N, CA, C and O atoms as CSV, one atom per row, in Angstrom:
chain,resi,resn,atom,element,x,y,z
A,1,MET,N,N,115.121,90.234,84.796
A,1,MET,CA,C,114.053,90.587,83.882
A,1,MET,C,C,114.411,90.182,82.452
A,1,MET,O,O,113.554,89.728,81.694
A,2,ALA,N,N,115.675,90.350,82.096
A,2,ALA,CA,C,116.100,89.967,80.745
A,2,ALA,C,C,115.935,88.466,80.519
A,2,ALA,O,O,115.520,88.040,79.442
A,3,LEU,N,N,116.258,87.670,81.529
A,3,LEU,CA,C,116.116,86.221,81.420
A,3,LEU,C,C,114.658,85.835,81.233
A,3,LEU,O,O,114.342,84.985,80.401
A,4,ILE,N,N,113.770,86.451,81.999
A,4,ILE,CA,C,112.346,86.153,81.876
A,4,ILE,C,C,111.834,86.584,80.508
A,4,ILE,O,O,111.094,85.842,79.862
A,5,THR,N,N,112.219,87.767,80.062
A,5,THR,CA,C,111.786,88.259,78.753
A,5,THR,C,C,112.227,87.300,77.654
A,5,THR,O,O,111.454,86.991,76.748
A,6,HIS,N,N,113.461,86.832,77.733
A,6,HIS,CA,C,113.976,85.894,76.729
A,6,HIS,C,C,113.226,84.567,76.813
A,6,HIS,O,O,112.825,84.021,75.785
A,7,THR,N,N,113.035,84.049,78.001
A,7,THR,CA,C,112.377,82.760,78.186
A,7,THR,C,C,110.935,82.794,77.714
A,7,THR,O,O,110.481,81.864,77.049
A,8,LEU,N,N,110.203,83.864,78.051
A,8,LEU,CA,C,108.803,83.930,77.658
A,8,LEU,C,C,108.627,83.967,76.146
A,8,LEU,O,O,107.572,83.595,75.632
A,9,GLY,N,N,109.636,84.407,75.447
A,9,GLY,CA,C,109.516,84.502,74.001
A,9,GLY,C,C,110.024,83.301,73.228
A,9,GLY,O,O,109.878,83.250,72.007
A,10,THR,N,N,110.629,82.316,73.923
A,10,THR,CA,C,111.273,81.234,73.179
A,10,THR,C,C,110.778,79.837,73.506
A,10,THR,O,O,111.020,78.911,72.732
A,11,VAL,N,N,110.103,79.657,74.612
A,11,VAL,CA,C,109.646,78.318,75.003
A,11,VAL,C,C,108.164,78.382,75.357
A,11,VAL,O,O,107.632,79.461,75.619
A,12,PRO,N,N,107.498,77.231,75.365
A,12,PRO,CA,C,106.103,77.247,75.818
A,12,PRO,C,C,106.026,77.779,77.253
A,12,PRO,O,O,106.849,77.440,78.103
A,13,VAL,N,N,105.049,78.596,77.493
A,13,VAL,CA,C,104.915,79.230,78.801
A,13,VAL,C,C,104.346,78.223,79.795
A,13,VAL,O,O,103.335,77.566,79.544
A,14,GLY,N,N,105.023,78.127,80.917
A,14,GLY,CA,C,104.569,77.265,82.001
A,14,GLY,C,C,104.372,78.079,83.262
A,14,GLY,O,O,104.649,79.279,83.278
A,15,PRO,N,N,103.898,77.444,84.315
A,15,PRO,CA,C,103.599,78.176,85.548
A,15,PRO,C,C,104.834,78.830,86.173
A,15,PRO,O,O,104.733,79.920,86.735
A,16,TYR,N,N,105.986,78.182,86.081
A,16,TYR,CA,C,107.174,78.767,86.706
A,16,TYR,C,C,107.633,80.034,85.987
A,16,TYR,O,O,108.063,80.992,86.630
A,17,GLN,N,N,107.544,80.040,84.671
A,17,GLN,CA,C,107.899,81.249,83.924
A,17,GLN,C,C,106.937,82.384,84.262
A,17,GLN,O,O,107.352,83.532,84.420
A,18,LEU,N,N,105.664,82.060,84.370
A,18,LEU,CA,C,104.676,83.089,84.692
A,18,LEU,C,C,104.873,83.621,86.111
A,18,LEU,O,O,104.782,84.827,86.340
A,19,GLN,N,N,105.140,82.730,87.058
A,19,GLN,CA,C,105.401,83.177,88.424
A,19,GLN,C,C,106.663,84.033,88.486
A,19,GLN,O,O,106.705,85.025,89.214
A,20,ALA,N,N,107.680,83.659,87.734
A,20,ALA,CA,C,108.906,84.461,87.688
A,20,ALA,C,C,108.639,85.825,87.056
A,20,ALA,O,O,109.182,86.836,87.503
A,21,ALA,N,N,107.813,85.855,86.028
A,21,ALA,CA,C,107.481,87.132,85.390
A,21,ALA,C,C,106.716,88.031,86.366
A,21,ALA,O,O,106.964,89.235,86.424
A,22,ILE,N,N,105.794,87.455,87.124
A,22,ILE,CA,C,105.055,88.232,88.122
A,22,ILE,C,C,106.018,88.792,89.161
A,22,ILE,O,O,105.934,89.966,89.522
A,23,ALA,N,N,106.929,87.954,89.641
A,23,ALA,CA,C,107.917,88.406,90.631
A,23,ALA,C,C,108.804,89.501,90.051
A,23,ALA,O,O,109.152,90.451,90.752
A,24,ALA,N,N,109.169,89.379,88.793
A,24,ALA,CA,C,110.028,90.387,88.151
A,24,ALA,C,C,109.304,91.734,88.038
A,24,ALA,O,O,109.910,92.784,88.258
A,25,VAL,N,N,108.026,91.706,87.700
A,25,VAL,CA,C,107.263,92.957,87.603
A,25,VAL,C,C,107.172,93.610,88.984
A,25,VAL,O,O,107.324,94.825,89.115
A,26,HIS,N,N,106.924,92.800,90.005
A,26,HIS,CA,C,106.910,93.338,91.371
A,26,HIS,C,C,108.265,93.929,91.731
A,26,HIS,O,O,108.341,95.002,92.331
A,27,ASP,N,N,109.321,93.237,91.370
A,27,ASP,CA,C,110.679,93.669,91.726
A,27,ASP,C,C,111.059,94.984,91.052
A,27,ASP,O,O,111.824,95.767,91.615
A,28,GLU,N,N,110.545,95.228,89.883
A,28,GLU,CA,C,110.866,96.461,89.151
A,28,GLU,C,C,110.280,97.711,89.802
A,28,GLU,O,O,110.779,98.817,89.590
A,29,ALA,N,N,109.233,97.538,90.585
A,29,ALA,CA,C,108.542,98.695,91.164
A,29,ALA,C,C,109.131,99.039,92.530
A,29,ALA,O,O,109.297,98.156,93.373
A,30,PRO,N,N,109.446,100.306,92.753
A,30,PRO,CA,C,109.985,100.690,94.058
A,30,PRO,C,C,108.943,100.622,95.183
A,30,PRO,O,O,109.303,100.463,96.350
A,31,THR,N,N,107.657,100.742,94.838
A,31,THR,CA,C,106.581,100.661,95.830
A,31,THR,C,C,105.414,99.874,95.229
A,31,THR,O,O,105.355,99.645,94.021
A,32,ALA,N,N,104.499,99.470,96.095
A,32,ALA,CA,C,103.301,98.763,95.619
A,32,ALA,C,C,102.491,99.640,94.672
A,32,ALA,O,O,101.937,99.160,93.683
A,33,GLU,N,N,102.429,100.926,94.986
A,33,GLU,CA,C,101.660,101.849,94.145
A,33,GLU,C,C,102.273,102.000,92.752
A,33,GLU,O,O,101.563,102.266,91.782
A,34,ASP,N,N,103.586,101.829,92.659
A,34,ASP,CA,C,104.270,101.967,91.377
A,34,ASP,C,C,104.275,100.686,90.555
A,34,ASP,O,O,104.775,100.668,89.430
A,35,THR,N,N,103.726,99.627,91.107
A,35,THR,CA,C,103.699,98.338,90.409
A,35,THR,C,C,102.805,98.433,89.179
A,35,THR,O,O,101.773,99.104,89.202
A,36,ASP,N,N,103.202,97.769,88.123
A,36,ASP,CA,C,102.394,97.700,86.906
A,36,ASP,C,C,101.295,96.661,87.130
A,36,ASP,O,O,101.377,95.536,86.636
A,37,TRP,N,N,100.270,97.056,87.879
A,37,TRP,CA,C,99.206,96.123,88.245
A,37,TRP,C,C,98.438,95.568,87.043
A,37,TRP,O,O,98.065,94.395,87.073
A,38,PRO,N,N,98.184,96.344,85.990
A,38,PRO,CA,C,97.530,95.738,84.819
A,38,PRO,C,C,98.358,94.584,84.236
A,38,PRO,O,O,97.803,93.572,83.808
A,39,GLN,N,N,99.675,94.741,84.223
A,39,GLN,CA,C,100.515,93.652,83.722
A,39,GLN,C,C,100.461,92.447,84.664
A,39,GLN,O,O,100.384,91.307,84.207
A,40,ILE,N,N,100.500,92.693,85.961
A,40,ILE,CA,C,100.383,91.611,86.944
A,40,ILE,C,C,99.057,90.879,86.752
A,40,ILE,O,O,99.013,89.649,86.747
A,41,LEU,N,N,97.983,91.642,86.594
A,41,LEU,CA,C,96.667,91.044,86.394
A,41,LEU,C,C,96.635,90.188,85.133
A,41,LEU,O,O,96.081,89.089,85.141
A,42,ALA,N,N,97.218,90.679,84.067
A,42,ALA,CA,C,97.264,89.911,82.817
A,42,ALA,C,C,98.057,88.615,82.995
A,42,ALA,O,O,97.659,87.564,82.492
A,43,LEU,N,N,99.167,88.696,83.705
A,43,LEU,CA,C,99.974,87.493,83.946
A,43,LEU,C,C,99.209,86.483,84.801
A,43,LEU,O,O,99.278,85.279,84.550
A,44,TYR,N,N,98.482,86.966,85.806
A,44,TYR,CA,C,97.676,86.041,86.612
A,44,TYR,C,C,96.551,85.423,85.799
A,44,TYR,O,O,96.190,84.270,86.035
A,45,ALA,N,N,95.993,86.151,84.856
A,45,ALA,CA,C,94.949,85.583,83.998
A,45,ALA,C,C,95.514,84.428,83.182
A,45,ALA,O,O,94.856,83.402,83.009
A,46,VAL,N,N,96.732,84.598,82.684
A,46,VAL,CA,C,97.373,83.510,81.930
A,46,VAL,C,C,97.712,82.354,82.867
A,46,VAL,O,O,97.485,81.192,82.529
A,47,LEU,N,N,98.255,82.671,84.042
A,47,LEU,CA,C,98.601,81.623,85.012
A,47,LEU,C,C,97.359,80.833,85.407
A,47,LEU,O,O,97.427,79.619,85.596
A,48,ASP,N,N,96.237,81.512,85.530
A,48,ASP,CA,C,94.992,80.829,85.866
A,48,ASP,C,C,94.577,79.850,84.777
A,48,ASP,O,O,93.937,78.838,85.065
A,49,GLN,N,N,94.931,80.138,83.544
A,49,GLN,CA,C,94.641,79.211,82.438
A,49,GLN,C,C,95.623,78.042,82.422
A,49,GLN,O,O,95.241,76.908,82.136
A,50,VAL,N,N,96.893,78.326,82.731
A,50,VAL,CA,C,97.950,77.311,82.667
A,50,VAL,C,C,97.941,76.403,83.897
A,50,VAL,O,O,98.090,75.186,83.781
A,51,ALA,N,N,97.767,76.999,85.064
A,51,ALA,CA,C,97.831,76.239,86.314
A,51,ALA,C,C,96.840,76.804,87.317
A,51,ALA,O,O,97.236,77.451,88.287
A,52,PRO,N,N,95.549,76.563,87.089
A,52,PRO,CA,C,94.550,77.127,87.989
A,52,PRO,C,C,94.656,76.531,89.388
A,52,PRO,O,O,95.065,75.385,89.572
A,53,GLY,N,N,94.283,77.332,90.348
A,53,GLY,CA,C,94.277,76.872,91.728
A,53,GLY,C,C,93.844,77.993,92.646
A,53,GLY,O,O,93.798,79.154,92.237
A,54,PRO,N,N,93.527,77.658,93.878
A,54,PRO,CA,C,93.009,78.673,94.785
A,54,PRO,C,C,94.008,79.781,95.119
A,54,PRO,O,O,93.597,80.926,95.309
A,55,MET,N,N,95.290,79.483,95.195
A,55,MET,CA,C,96.262,80.534,95.481
A,55,MET,C,C,96.411,81.482,94.298
A,55,MET,O,O,96.658,82.674,94.481
A,56,VAL,N,N,96.262,80.958,93.094
A,56,VAL,CA,C,96.284,81.819,91.909
A,56,VAL,C,C,95.071,82.736,91.938
A,56,VAL,O,O,95.184,83.929,91.654
A,57,THR,N,N,93.920,82.189,92.277
A,57,THR,CA,C,92.702,83.002,92.364
A,57,THR,C,C,92.839,84.068,93.435
A,57,THR,O,O,92.445,85.215,93.224
A,58,LEU,N,N,93.394,83.701,94.586
A,58,LEU,CA,C,93.600,84.663,95.672
A,58,LEU,C,C,94.505,85.802,95.212
A,58,LEU,O,O,94.197,86.973,95.432
A,59,SER,N,N,95.603,85.461,94.584
A,59,SER,CA,C,96.546,86.475,94.107
A,59,SER,C,C,95.944,87.309,92.987
A,59,SER,O,O,96.176,88.515,92.907
A,60,ARG,N,N,95.171,86.664,92.124
A,60,ARG,CA,C,94.515,87.394,91.034
A,60,ARG,C,C,93.494,88.380,91.591
A,60,ARG,O,O,93.303,89.460,91.031
A,61,ALA,N,N,92.835,88.013,92.697
A,61,ALA,CA,C,91.868,88.922,93.331
A,61,ALA,C,C,92.562,90.181,93.835
A,61,ALA,O,O,92.008,91.276,93.739
A,62,VAL,N,N,93.768,90.031,94.371
A,62,VAL,CA,C,94.525,91.202,94.824
A,62,VAL,C,C,94.856,92.094,93.635
A,62,VAL,O,O,94.646,93.306,93.689
A,63,ALA,N,N,95.370,91.505,92.566
A,63,ALA,CA,C,95.707,92.285,91.373
A,63,ALA,C,C,94.461,92.938,90.783
A,63,ALA,O,O,94.502,94.091,90.353
A,64,LEU,N,N,93.370,92.207,90.763
A,64,LEU,CA,C,92.105,92.753,90.253
A,64,LEU,C,C,91.672,93.957,91.075
A,64,LEU,O,O,91.222,94.965,90.528
A,65,ALA,N,N,91.811,93.847,92.388
A,65,ALA,CA,C,91.457,94.966,93.270
A,65,ALA,C,C,92.354,96.174,93.022
A,65,ALA,O,O,91.888,97.312,93.072
A,66,MET,N,N,93.617,95.939,92.759
A,66,MET,CA,C,94.548,97.043,92.510
A,66,MET,C,C,94.235,97.743,91.192
A,66,MET,O,O,94.494,98.938,91.051
A,67,VAL,N,N,93.685,97.018,90.232
A,67,VAL,CA,C,93.385,97.597,88.921
A,67,VAL,C,C,91.965,98.168,88.874
A,67,VAL,O,O,91.753,99.273,88.374
A,68,HIS,N,N,91.004,97.418,89.392
A,68,HIS,CA,C,89.590,97.794,89.221
A,68,HIS,C,C,88.872,98.148,90.521
A,68,HIS,O,O,87.684,98.471,90.493
A,69,GLY,N,N,89.552,98.095,91.636
A,69,GLY,CA,C,88.949,98.457,92.912
A,69,GLY,C,C,88.683,97.261,93.805
A,69,GLY,O,O,88.532,96.136,93.328
A,70,PRO,N,N,88.625,97.515,95.117
A,70,PRO,CA,C,88.503,96.421,96.081
A,70,PRO,C,C,87.204,95.630,95.980
A,70,PRO,O,O,87.197,94.434,96.273
A,71,ARG,N,N,86.119,96.254,95.579
A,71,ARG,CA,C,84.853,95.508,95.482
A,71,ARG,C,C,84.919,94.418,94.408
A,71,ARG,O,O,84.336,93.345,94.565
A,72,ILE,N,N,85.627,94.702,93.328
A,72,ILE,CA,C,85.788,93.697,92.267
A,72,ILE,C,C,86.670,92.557,92.781
A,72,ILE,O,O,86.399,91.388,92.505
A,73,GLY,N,N,87.708,92.890,93.515
A,73,GLY,CA,C,88.551,91.862,94.120
A,73,GLY,C,C,87.780,91.012,95.116
A,73,GLY,O,O,87.942,89.793,95.158
A,74,LEU,N,N,86.934,91.664,95.927
A,74,LEU,CA,C,86.115,90.925,96.892
A,74,LEU,C,C,85.164,89.954,96.193
A,74,LEU,O,O,84.926,88.853,96.688
A,75,ALA,N,N,84.630,90.352,95.062
A,75,ALA,CA,C,83.728,89.465,94.321
A,75,ALA,C,C,84.455,88.190,93.900
A,75,ALA,O,O,83.905,87.094,94.005
A,76,LEU,N,N,85.682,88.335,93.429
A,76,LEU,CA,C,86.450,87.145,93.054
A,76,LEU,C,C,86.795,86.321,94.286
A,76,LEU,O,O,86.758,85.092,94.230
A,77,LEU,N,N,87.129,86.970,95.394
A,77,LEU,CA,C,87.414,86.229,96.632
A,77,LEU,C,C,86.228,85.369,97.043
A,77,LEU,O,O,86.402,84.265,97.557
A,78,GLY,N,N,85.028,85.876,96.815
A,78,GLY,CA,C,83.829,85.131,97.176
A,78,GLY,C,C,83.761,83.764,96.531
A,78,GLY,O,O,83.135,82.855,97.077
A,79,THR,N,N,84.389,83.600,95.383
A,79,THR,CA,C,84.383,82.299,94.707
A,79,THR,C,C,85.220,81.274,95.466
A,79,THR,O,O,85.090,80.072,95.231
A,80,LEU,N,N,86.073,81.735,96.370
A,80,LEU,CA,C,86.914,80.811,97.140
A,80,LEU,C,C,86.252,80.332,98.420
A,80,LEU,O,O,86.753,79.407,99.060
A,81,ASP,N,N,85.147,80.935,98.805
A,81,ASP,CA,C,84.493,80.555,100.057
A,81,ASP,C,C,84.055,79.097,100.076
A,81,ASP,O,O,84.048,78.471,101.136
A,82,ALA,N,N,83.697,78.556,98.942
A,82,ALA,CA,C,83.250,77.168,98.862
A,82,ALA,C,C,84.409,76.188,98.626
A,82,ALA,O,O,84.195,74.977,98.577
A,83,ASP,N,N,85.619,76.703,98.480
A,83,ASP,CA,C,86.783,75.856,98.224
A,83,ASP,C,C,87.416,75.465,99.566
A,83,ASP,O,O,88.008,76.304,100.245
A,84,ASP,N,N,87.288,74.196,99.939
A,84,ASP,CA,C,87.802,73.731,101.231
A,84,ASP,C,C,89.301,73.956,101.394
A,84,ASP,O,O,89.796,74.028,102.520
A,85,ARG,N,N,90.023,74.068,100.294
A,85,ARG,CA,C,91.471,74.316,100.394
A,85,ARG,C,C,91.768,75.724,100.897
A,85,ARG,O,O,92.862,75.978,101.403
A,86,MET,N,N,90.809,76.644,100.766
A,86,MET,CA,C,91.046,78.043,101.139
A,86,MET,C,C,90.074,78.588,102.176
A,86,MET,O,O,90.415,79.514,102.911
A,87,ALA,N,N,88.883,78.037,102.247
A,87,ALA,CA,C,87.821,78.626,103.065
A,87,ALA,C,C,88.195,78.757,104.536
A,87,ALA,O,O,87.655,79.615,105.234
A,88,HIS,N,N,89.093,77.934,105.008
A,88,HIS,CA,C,89.449,77.947,106.427
A,88,HIS,C,C,90.905,78.325,106.644
A,88,HIS,O,O,91.537,77.866,107.596
A,89,THR,N,N,91.437,79.162,105.759
A,89,THR,CA,C,92.830,79.595,105.905
A,89,THR,C,C,92.887,81.079,106.244
A,89,THR,O,O,92.005,81.859,105.885
A,90,HIS,N,N,93.937,81.436,106.936
A,90,HIS,CA,C,94.128,82.842,107.293
A,90,HIS,C,C,94.382,83.704,106.059
A,90,HIS,O,O,94.092,84.900,106.075
A,91,ARG,N,N,94.910,83.123,105.007
A,91,ARG,CA,C,95.233,83.908,103.812
A,91,ARG,C,C,93.975,84.535,103.198
A,91,ARG,O,O,93.954,85.727,102.891
A,92,LEU,N,N,92.948,83.734,103.026
A,92,LEU,CA,C,91.702,84.244,102.446
A,92,LEU,C,C,91.091,85.311,103.360
A,92,LEU,O,O,90.658,86.363,102.889
A,93,ALA,N,N,91.060,85.037,104.654
A,93,ALA,CA,C,90.487,86.001,105.597
A,93,ALA,C,C,91.292,87.293,105.634
A,93,ALA,O,O,90.715,88.376,105.728
A,94,ALA,N,N,92.623,87.195,105.560
A,94,ALA,CA,C,93.466,88.399,105.617
A,94,ALA,C,C,93.297,89.261,104.372
A,94,ALA,O,O,93.206,90.485,104.472
A,95,VAL,N,N,93.257,88.637,103.211
A,95,VAL,CA,C,93.060,89.406,101.978
A,95,VAL,C,C,91.672,90.046,101.989
A,95,VAL,O,O,91.513,91.206,101.609
A,96,ARG,N,N,90.672,89.283,102.426
A,96,ARG,CA,C,89.317,89.844,102.505
A,96,ARG,C,C,89.304,91.047,103.452
A,96,ARG,O,O,88.703,92.075,103.139
A,97,ALA,N,N,89.957,90.924,104.596
A,97,ALA,CA,C,90.001,92.023,105.561
A,97,ALA,C,C,90.626,93.265,104.951
A,97,ALA,O,O,90.107,94.370,105.104
A,98,HIS,N,N,91.740,93.080,104.261
A,98,HIS,CA,C,92.426,94.225,103.654
A,98,HIS,C,C,91.544,94.904,102.603
A,98,HIS,O,O,91.468,96.132,102.550
A,99,LEU,N,N,90.888,94.110,101.779
A,99,LEU,CA,C,90.030,94.697,100.741
A,99,LEU,C,C,88.801,95.356,101.348
A,99,LEU,O,O,88.359,96.403,100.874
A,100,LEU,N,N,88.247,94.753,102.393
A,100,LEU,CA,C,87.120,95.391,103.080
A,100,LEU,C,C,87.542,96.725,103.691
A,100,LEU,O,O,86.793,97.701,103.655
A,101,GLU,N,N,88.741,96.753,104.247
A,101,GLU,CA,C,89.259,98.001,104.802
A,101,GLU,C,C,89.373,99.063,103.710
A,101,GLU,O,O,89.070,100.233,103.945
A,102,GLN,N,N,89.809,98.659,102.522
A,102,GLN,CA,C,89.936,99.599,101.414
A,102,GLN,C,C,88.575,100.138,100.961
A,102,GLN,O,O,88.489,101.254,100.449
A,103,THR,N,N,87.515,99.349,101.149
A,103,THR,CA,C,86.179,99.842,100.778
A,103,THR,C,C,85.619,100.792,101.823
A,103,THR,O,O,84.619,101.468,101.580
A,104,GLY,N,N,86.262,100.847,102.990
A,104,GLY,CA,C,85.772,101.700,104.060
A,104,GLY,C,C,84.875,100.986,105.056
A,104,GLY,O,O,84.361,101.611,105.984
A,105,ASP,N,N,84.681,99.687,104.877
A,105,ASP,CA,C,83.838,98.902,105.781
A,105,ASP,C,C,84.699,98.404,106.944
A,105,ASP,O,O,85.136,97.254,106.968
A,106,SER,N,N,84.930,99.303,107.907
A,106,SER,CA,C,85.848,98.979,108.999
A,106,SER,C,C,85.308,97.893,109.932
A,106,SER,O,O,86.090,97.136,110.507
A,107,VAL,N,N,84.002,97.807,110.088
A,107,VAL,CA,C,83.419,96.781,110.957
A,107,VAL,C,C,83.658,95.389,110.367
A,107,VAL,O,O,84.129,94.492,111.067
A,108,ALA,N,N,83.339,95.209,109.097
A,108,ALA,CA,C,83.556,93.918,108.442
A,108,ALA,C,C,85.051,93.615,108.334
A,108,ALA,O,O,85.460,92.463,108.481
A,109,ALA,N,N,85.862,94.630,108.081
A,109,ALA,CA,C,87.311,94.428,108.002
A,109,ALA,C,C,87.850,93.952,109.342
A,109,ALA,O,O,88.658,93.024,109.391
A,110,HIS,N,N,87.415,94.573,110.421
A,110,HIS,CA,C,87.860,94.181,111.758
A,110,HIS,C,C,87.516,92.716,112.029
A,110,HIS,O,O,88.352,91.957,112.520
A,111,ALA,N,N,86.297,92.327,111.712
A,111,ALA,CA,C,85.879,90.934,111.915
A,111,ALA,C,C,86.723,89.975,111.076
A,111,ALA,O,O,87.095,88.898,111.541
A,112,ALA,N,N,87.020,90.367,109.853
A,112,ALA,CA,C,87.832,89.512,108.982
A,112,ALA,C,C,89.277,89.435,109.481
A,112,ALA,O,O,89.899,88.375,109.408
A,113,TYR,N,N,89.812,90.543,109.984
A,113,TYR,CA,C,91.164,90.507,110.559
A,113,TYR,C,C,91.200,89.589,111.779
A,113,TYR,O,O,92.156,88.833,111.956
A,114,LEU,N,N,90.170,89.647,112.621
A,114,LEU,CA,C,90.114,88.760,113.781
A,114,LEU,C,C,90.044,87.295,113.345
A,114,LEU,O,O,90.688,86.431,113.941
A,115,ARG,N,N,89.267,87.027,112.312
A,115,ARG,CA,C,89.183,85.656,111.781
A,115,ARG,C,C,90.539,85.207,111.241
A,115,ARG,O,O,90.959,84.074,111.479
A,116,ALA,N,N,91.211,86.077,110.528
A,116,ALA,CA,C,92.530,85.732,109.989
A,116,ALA,C,C,93.509,85.420,111.119
A,116,ALA,O,O,94.275,84.459,111.036
A,117,ALA,N,N,93.480,86.235,112.172
A,117,ALA,CA,C,94.375,86.002,113.306
A,117,ALA,C,C,94.062,84.668,113.973
A,117,ALA,O,O,94.975,83.910,114.300
A,118,ALA,N,N,92.787,84.379,114.176
A,118,ALA,CA,C,92.397,83.117,114.806
A,118,ALA,C,C,92.806,81.927,113.945
A,118,ALA,O,O,93.320,80.935,114.462
A,119,LEU,N,N,92.585,82.019,112.653
A,119,LEU,CA,C,92.963,80.931,111.749
A,119,LEU,C,C,94.481,80.769,111.690
A,119,LEU,O,O,94.984,79.651,111.578
A,120,SER,N,N,95.198,81.863,111.762
A,120,SER,CA,C,96.659,81.803,111.775
A,120,SER,C,C,97.155,81.083,113.022
A,120,SER,O,O,98.050,80.241,112.948
A,121,ARG,N,N,96.567,81.419,114.169
A,121,ARG,CA,C,96.937,80.739,115.420
A,121,ARG,C,C,96.608,79.251,115.338
A,121,ARG,O,O,97.407,78.410,115.750
A,122,ALA,N,N,95.439,78.932,114.809
A,122,ALA,CA,C,95.034,77.534,114.691
A,122,ALA,C,C,95.988,76.763,113.790
A,122,ALA,O,O,96.327,75.612,114.065
A,123,CYS,N,N,96.418,77.413,112.707
A,123,CYS,CA,C,97.363,76.789,111.780
A,123,CYS,C,C,98.697,76.536,112.458
A,123,CYS,O,O,99.277,75.461,112.308
A,124,SER,N,N,99.194,77.527,113.211
A,124,SER,CA,C,100.496,77.366,113.869
A,124,SER,C,C,100.403,76.352,115.000
A,124,SER,O,O,101.384,75.659,115.272
A,125,ASN,N,N,99.255,76.240,115.670
A,125,ASN,CA,C,99.086,75.248,116.720
A,125,ASN,C,C,99.066,73.836,116.147
A,125,ASN,O,O,99.559,72.897,116.772
A,126,ASN,N,N,98.492,73.691,114.950
A,126,ASN,CA,C,98.453,72.378,114.305
A,126,ASN,C,C,99.807,71.950,113.776
A,126,ASN,O,O,100.061,70.758,113.603
A,127,ALA,N,N,100.679,72.915,113.518
A,127,ALA,CA,C,102.004,72.604,112.973
A,127,ALA,C,C,102.953,72.094,114.045
A,127,ALA,O,O,103.953,71.449,113.730
A,128,THR,N,N,102.656,72.372,115.295
A,128,THR,CA,C,103.549,71.939,116.373
A,128,THR,C,C,103.150,70.637,116.974
A,128,THR,O,O,103.811,70.152,117.892
């Protein structure tokens, strides 16, 4: 954490410093509930400006959900549905399933978990 704090204050901020800072904030917390989610969200907002991409958006949606609730996170996830890099991956479906479960929509969550599992199998079958 000291290295990241020093680096963030002395050099232009790049994606690797921001990713390291996010990892450091996660590492400081003994549990997910104890994580400084507002700080994580702020770091992802900066990372999205420095190095935008679908995985940053996916991760930012999780942080957004932790700070402002799962429905807000789901709204951001919806922006990835049209992105071919993410629309057919298990990662998007799994995060959507988890957030739907948090909203109490067990039927939609179940369907999303099944989609994530199917996409995961398809991905592993293509890798072999």
